[in-house]
C-alpha positions in Angstrom: 47.6 37.1 -47.3 45.7 40.1 -48.5 46.5 43.7 -48.2 44.0 44.5 -45.4 45.9 45.9 -42.4 44.5 43.5 -39.9 45.1 40.3 -41.9 48.3 39.4 -40.1 47.0 39.7 -36.5 47.0 36.4 -34.5 43.2 36.4 -34.4 42.9 36.9 -38.1 45.4 34.1 -38.8 43.5 31.8 -36.4 40.1 32.7 -38.0 41.5 32.1 -41.5 42.9 28.7 -40.4 39.5 27.7 -39.0 37.9 28.4 -42.4 40.6 26.8 -44.4 40.9 23.7 -42.3 37.2 23.1 -42.6 37.5 23.1 -46.3 35.9 26.5 -46.9 37.2 29.6 -48.6 38.5 32.0 -45.9 37.1 35.5 -45.8 39.3 38.5 -46.7 39.4 42.2 -45.8 36.6 43.5 -43.6 35.0 40.1 -43.5 38.2 38.5 -42.1 38.3 41.4 -39.5 34.8 40.5 -38.4 35.6 36.8 -38.3 38.7 37.6 -36.2 36.5 39.7 -33.8 34.0 36.8 -33.5 36.9 34.4 -32.8 38.2 36.7 -30.0 34.6 36.9 -28.5 34.3 33.1 -28.6 37.7 32.7 -26.8 36.6 35.3 -24.2 33.3 33.5 -23.6 35.1 30.2 -23.3 37.4 31.5 -20.6 34.4 32.3 -18.5 33.2 28.7 -18.4 34.1 27.3 -15.0 36.2 24.2 -15.2 33.9 22.2 -13.0 30.9 22.8 -15.3 32.4 21.9 -18.6 32.2 18.4 -20.1 35.7 17.2 -19.4 36.1 13.8 -17.9 38.6 15.1 -15.3 37.8 18.8 -14.7 40.3 21.1 -13.1 39.8 24.1 -10.9 40.6 27.6 -11.6 40.4 29.9 -14.6 40.7 28.4 -18.1 43.9 29.2 -19.9 44.2 26.2 -22.1 42.0 27.6 -24.9 44.2 30.6 -25.7 45.5 30.7 -29.2 
């Protein structure tokens, strides 16, 4: 962890894990804050995808809640 105030937020932790699990060096400080904001935007956009139009083999109906971190 770094000393940036937002580094311990759930979104920052998730963004850091995405970078680290892909074998890359995770950003820190303001860069991590921007990565966390991008992660939040991606989750929000994913929630707007109707179940019947995604590529699952057995789509369900209703709003998506399965992609929340």
